[in-house]
C-alpha positions as CSV (number, residue, x, y, z in Angstrom):
1,M,81.8,77.9,99.8
2,I,81.6,76.2,103.2
3,K,80.8,78.0,106.0
4,F,83.9,80.1,107.7
5,K,84.0,77.7,110.8
6,M,84.0,74.6,108.5
7,I,86.9,76.3,106.4
8,F,88.9,76.8,109.7
9,I,88.1,73.1,110.7
10,V,89.2,71.6,107.3
11,F,92.4,73.6,107.1
12,L,93.5,72.8,111.0
13,L,92.9,69.1,110.4
14,S,94.9,69.2,107.0
15,G,97.8,71.5,108.0
16,V,96.6,74.0,105.6
17,L,94.4,76.5,107.2
18,L,93.1,78.6,106.2
19,A,91.5,101.9,98.5
20,G,89.2,131.1,88.3
21,C,88.4,133.9,88.3
22,S,85.6,135.3,86.0
23,S,86.0,138.4,84.0
24,G,83.6,141.2,84.0
25,S,82.1,140.1,80.9
26,N,81.5,136.7,81.9
27,A,79.8,138.0,85.1
28,V,77.4,139.8,82.6
29,E,76.7,137.0,80.5
30,E,75.8,134.8,83.7
31,S,73.2,137.2,84.7
32,K,71.3,137.0,81.3
33,P,68.1,135.0,81.6
34,V,68.3,131.2,80.9
35,S,66.4,129.7,77.9
36,G,64.2,126.6,78.4
37,D,66.7,124.6,76.6
38,A,69.6,125.7,78.8
39,Q,67.4,125.0,82.0
40,Q,67.0,121.4,80.5
41,A,70.3,120.8,80.0
42,E,71.1,122.1,83.5
43,G,68.5,119.9,84.7
44,N,69.8,117.0,82.9
45,K,73.5,117.7,84.1
46,E,72.1,117.9,87.8
47,E,70.2,114.5,87.2
48,A,73.5,113.0,86.1
49,E,75.4,114.1,89.0
50,E,73.0,112.8,91.3
51,K,73.0,109.4,89.8
52,T,76.8,109.2,90.2
53,E,76.5,110.1,93.9
54,V,74.4,106.9,94.7
55,Q,76.3,104.7,96.9
56,Y,75.7,100.8,97.3
57,Y,77.2,98.2,99.6
58,Y,77.6,94.7,98.6
59,T,77.6,91.3,100.1
60,A,79.0,88.0,99.1
61,N,76.4,85.5,99.9
62,E,77.8,81.6,100.2
63,K,74.7,80.1,98.7
64,G,75.5,81.7,95.4
65,S,74.7,85.2,94.9
66,I,75.9,88.7,95.5
67,S,73.4,91.1,96.7
68,K,73.3,94.9,95.9
69,I,72.1,97.2,98.5
70,D,71.2,101.0,98.2
71,A,73.0,102.8,101.1
72,A,70.5,105.4,101.2
73,D,67.5,103.4,102.1
74,N,69.1,100.0,102.7
75,S,66.9,98.4,100.3
76,I,68.3,95.3,98.1
77,V,68.4,96.7,94.6
78,T,69.9,93.6,92.8
79,T,70.8,90.1,93.6
80,I,73.4,88.7,91.2
81,E,73.3,84.9,90.7
82,V,76.7,83.4,90.7
83,E,77.6,80.0,89.6
84,G,79.3,78.6,93.0
85,S,79.7,80.0,96.1
86,A,80.6,83.8,96.6
87,H,82.8,84.3,99.6
88,N,84.3,87.8,99.5
89,V,83.4,90.9,97.5
90,Q,85.5,94.3,96.9
91,A,84.4,97.4,95.2
92,S,87.2,99.1,92.9
93,P,88.7,102.3,93.8
94,D,86.9,104.2,91.0
95,G,83.6,102.7,91.9
96,K,83.0,101.2,88.5
97,L,83.5,97.3,89.3
98,I,82.7,94.8,91.9
99,G,85.2,91.9,92.3
100,A,84.1,88.7,94.1
101,T,85.7,85.3,94.9
102,V,83.8,82.2,93.8
103,V,84.5,78.7,94.6
104,P,82.6,76.0,92.6
105,G,79.6,74.4,94.1
106,M,80.5,71.8,96.7
107,G,78.0,69.0,95.6
108,G,80.3,65.9,94.7
109,H,83.2,68.1,94.8
110,D,85.8,67.8,97.5
111,G,87.5,71.2,96.8
112,H,90.5,69.4,94.8
113,G,88.9,68.5,91.5
114,E,89.3,69.9,87.8
115,V,86.6,72.6,88.5
116,S,88.3,76.1,88.5
117,A,87.7,78.6,90.9
118,K,87.5,82.2,89.8
119,A,87.4,85.8,90.5
120,V,84.2,87.6,89.0
121,F,84.0,91.2,87.9
122,Y,80.5,93.1,87.2
123,S,79.7,96.5,86.3
124,V,78.3,98.7,89.1
125,E,76.3,100.7,87.0
126,S,74.7,97.8,85.0
127,D,75.2,94.7,87.3
128,E,76.4,93.0,84.1
129,L,79.3,90.5,84.1
130,V,82.5,92.0,82.8
131,Q,85.0,89.4,83.1
132,E,85.7,86.0,84.8
133,V,89.2,85.2,85.6
134,E,90.5,81.7,86.8
135,V,92.5,82.0,89.9
136,G,93.9,79.3,92.3
137,N,92.1,76.7,94.6
138,H,89.7,78.0,97.1
139,P,90.0,81.5,96.5
140,A,89.3,83.6,99.6
141,H,89.4,87.3,99.5
142,I,90.0,89.9,96.7
143,V,91.2,93.3,97.1
144,F,92.0,96.2,94.5
145,T,95.3,98.1,94.5
146,E,94.4,102.1,95.2
147,D,95.8,103.0,92.0
148,G,93.3,100.4,90.2
149,K,96.1,98.8,88.6
150,Y,95.8,95.0,90.2
151,A,93.3,93.0,91.8
152,V,94.9,90.5,94.3
153,V,93.3,87.1,95.2
154,T,94.5,84.9,98.0
155,N,94.3,81.2,97.1
156,S,94.0,79.4,100.4
157,E,94.5,75.8,99.5
158,D,97.7,76.5,97.1
159,N,99.1,79.0,99.6
160,T,99.5,81.6,96.9
161,A,98.1,84.9,95.9
162,S,97.0,85.6,92.1
163,V,97.8,89.1,90.9
164,I,95.3,90.1,88.0
165,N,96.2,93.0,85.8
166,M,93.1,95.0,85.6
167,D,93.6,96.3,82.1
168,S,93.8,92.7,80.6
169,F,92.1,90.7,83.3
170,N,94.8,88.3,83.0
171,V,97.0,86.7,86.1
172,T,100.2,88.2,85.5
173,D,101.8,86.9,88.9
174,T,101.3,84.0,91.3
175,V,103.1,85.0,94.6
176,E,103.8,82.3,97.3
177,T,102.5,83.1,100.7
178,G,102.3,81.4,103.8
179,K,99.9,78.3,104.9
180,G,96.2,78.9,104.1
181,P,96.1,82.7,103.1
182,H,92.8,84.3,103.8
183,G,92.0,88.0,104.4
184,F,94.1,91.0,103.6
185,R,94.4,94.7,103.0
186,I,97.0,96.6,100.7
187,S,98.8,99.8,101.6
188,S,97.1,103.0,100.5
189,D,100.6,103.7,98.1
190,S,99.8,100.2,96.4
191,K,103.0,98.8,97.1
192,R,102.3,96.1,99.6
193,A,99.6,93.5,100.6
194,Y,99.5,92.2,104.1
195,I,97.9,88.8,103.8
196,A,96.7,86.9,107.0
197,N,98.0,83.2,106.7
198,M,95.2,81.1,108.6
199,G,97.2,77.9,108.6
200,E,100.0,79.4,110.5
201,D,100.6,82.7,112.9
202,T,101.8,84.7,110.7
203,V,101.2,87.7,108.2
204,S,102.8,87.6,104.6
205,V,104.1,91.0,103.5
206,I,103.9,91.0,99.8
207,N,105.8,93.4,97.7
208,L,103.8,94.3,94.6
209,E,106.3,95.9,92.7
210,T,108.9,93.0,93.0
211,M,105.8,90.6,93.1
212,K,107.9,88.6,96.1
213,E,107.1,87.9,99.7
214,E,109.5,90.3,101.5
215,K,109.0,88.7,105.0
216,R,106.2,87.2,107.4
217,I,105.5,88.9,110.7
218,K,104.3,86.3,113.5
219,V,101.1,87.8,115.0
220,G,99.1,85.0,116.6
221,I,97.0,82.0,116.2
222,A,95.0,81.6,113.3
223,P,95.1,85.2,111.8
224,V,91.8,85.7,109.5
225,T,92.1,89.1,108.1
226,T,94.2,92.2,108.3
227,G,94.0,96.0,108.0
228,V,96.5,98.6,107.6
229,T,96.5,102.5,108.6
230,S,96.6,104.9,105.6
231,D,100.0,106.0,106.8
232,G,101.4,102.6,106.6
233,K,102.8,102.7,110.2
234,I,100.0,100.2,111.9
235,L,98.9,96.7,110.9
236,V,96.2,94.8,112.7
237,A,95.2,91.1,112.2
238,A,92.1,89.5,113.8
239,L,93.3,86.3,115.7
240,N,90.5,84.0,115.2
241,G,92.4,81.4,117.7
242,E,93.4,83.9,120.3
243,N,89.8,85.9,120.5
244,A,92.1,89.0,120.0
245,L,93.3,91.6,117.6
246,A,96.9,91.9,116.9
247,V,98.3,95.4,116.5
248,V,101.7,95.6,114.9
249,D,104.2,98.5,114.7
250,L,105.5,98.3,111.1
251,D,108.6,100.1,112.0
252,T,109.7,97.5,114.6
253,D,107.2,94.6,113.9
254,K,106.2,94.7,117.6
255,V,102.9,93.1,118.4
256,D,100.4,94.1,121.2
257,K,97.3,91.9,121.6
258,I,94.1,93.4,122.5
259,P,91.1,90.9,123.6
260,V,87.8,90.9,121.4
261,G,85.0,89.0,121.3
262,T,84.9,85.0,120.8
263,G,86.1,83.9,117.3
264,P,86.9,87.0,115.4
265,A,86.7,87.2,111.7
266,Q,87.3,90.3,109.9
267,V,88.7,93.6,110.9
268,Y,88.4,97.0,109.3
269,I,90.1,100.3,110.2
270,D,87.7,103.4,109.7
271,E,88.6,106.4,107.6
272,T,90.3,108.4,110.2
273,G,92.8,105.6,111.2
274,Q,91.4,106.1,114.6
275,F,89.3,103.1,115.1
276,A,89.4,99.4,114.2
277,Y,86.2,97.5,113.9
278,V,86.5,93.7,114.8
279,A,83.4,91.3,113.9
280,N,83.2,88.6,116.5
281,Q,81.8,85.6,114.5
282,G,82.0,82.5,117.1
283,T,80.8,79.2,115.5
284,E,77.3,78.0,114.2
285,E,76.8,76.1,117.3
286,A,78.1,78.9,119.7
287,P,77.7,82.0,117.7
288,S,79.0,85.4,118.8
289,S,76.9,88.4,117.9
290,S,79.0,91.7,118.5
291,V,81.7,94.1,116.9
292,T,84.4,95.2,119.3
293,V,85.8,98.8,118.7
294,I,89.3,99.3,119.1
295,D,90.8,102.8,120.0
296,L,94.4,102.0,118.0
297,A,96.0,105.1,119.8
298,L,95.0,103.9,123.2
299,K,95.4,100.3,122.0
300,K,92.4,99.1,124.0
301,A,88.8,98.0,123.3
302,I,86.3,100.8,124.1
303,V,82.9,99.4,123.2
304,E,81.2,96.1,122.3
305,I,78.2,96.6,120.0
306,E,75.6,94.0,119.7
307,T,74.8,93.1,116.3
308,G,73.5,89.6,115.0
309,K,74.3,85.9,115.0
310,G,77.9,85.1,113.4
311,S,79.1,88.8,112.7
312,H,81.8,88.3,109.9
313,G,82.2,90.9,107.3
314,V,82.8,94.7,108.3
315,V,83.2,97.7,106.5
316,T,83.0,101.6,107.4
317,S,81.4,103.9,105.0
318,P,83.6,106.6,103.1
319,D,81.7,109.4,105.0
320,N,82.8,107.6,108.3
321,K,79.2,107.4,109.8
322,R,78.3,103.9,109.4
323,V,79.6,100.5,109.7
324,Y,78.1,97.8,107.9
325,V,78.1,94.2,109.2
326,T,77.1,90.7,107.9
327,N,75.5,88.2,110.1
328,M,76.0,84.8,108.6
329,F,73.9,82.7,111.0
330,E,70.9,84.8,110.7
331,D,71.2,86.1,107.1
332,T,71.1,89.8,108.0
333,V,73.2,92.9,107.8
334,S,73.5,95.3,110.9
335,I,74.0,99.0,110.2
336,I,75.8,100.8,113.2
337,D,75.9,104.2,113.7
338,K,79.4,105.6,114.4
339,E,78.6,108.3,116.7
340,Q,76.2,106.5,118.8
341,N,78.1,103.0,118.8
342,K,74.7,101.0,118.3
343,V,72.6,99.2,115.7
344,I,70.2,101.6,114.0
345,D,68.9,99.0,111.4
346,T,68.9,95.5,110.3
347,I,68.2,94.1,106.8
348,E,67.5,90.8,105.6
349,V,70.0,89.4,103.0
350,K,69.2,85.7,101.9
351,G,72.0,83.1,101.2
352,V,74.6,83.4,104.2
353,P,76.1,86.6,103.8
354,N,80.0,86.5,104.3
355,G,82.3,89.2,102.7
356,I,81.0,93.0,102.4
357,S,82.2,96.2,100.7
358,I,81.0,99.8,99.9
359,T,81.5,101.9,96.9
360,D,83.1,105.3,97.4
């Protein structure tokens, strides 16, 4: 997949922009000495529990790979090679799968040929490919519903979203959106997807029960991605064309705009719903290198954190202690301490890291 700013230019020129009580007898039995076999069994149980607690974050790399990184020590565990350009990656709610969008390699192919784009799904445990699913042209982002029933993919060139049933891995619905659908998030009740339409100034609200677009909310120029609070009251959208974050009251659709850095790309709302983190990418010729932190209650930026060149993807950890940011133009990931609001580590990730996600 071509770099983000190239996507923006292509779409701009073409008009298609781009979650007991124990009895006394039991107490006596628990006080008995434990046999060697029982101790071994208990040790195996504890070891298995420790294994399930391993947490990974993943980056989608545009040059054709997905990096799996151990969140404990920020070491790259595996590099999964893909056929094409990986743009976005997302962990399933149960932590068992990683889904990614893949665009065919661009050599001799103008993005409109017969080669199919796809969503790919890998096992978190084994790193093995579980399934490939053909979707629409130029797939952008993939997001799972919190109930695990669906994965939704935006097709930027088709102005649609593909809905994949996760039981069958079949595309069961194709929903029309605005122009250039790109990044999005799904409400915590799994009922609605809020899709940023880069080719216009709107966010499409998709009802995942009726599989229809309910409405479009005007938010501002070239929205790239969205976020929605867990209570479903606040929607945010990164406005690449205005260097701002749109904050939308979903009861009234009233929009407030908060200035951020240059060329904002992704936005992510933390676990508390208090802060939104906006990655400022800029362009390859004039890259930005920061993340703007927005207090959603105050509706203002409280700090700008220096990261790396071309900050694009952003996600916060489930324990709300870290922020992970991909820096496209220097092939790195910045790890931010949320309490200190500063980068505490930077790791190298080859292949132009773009989207990012973390397992629960």
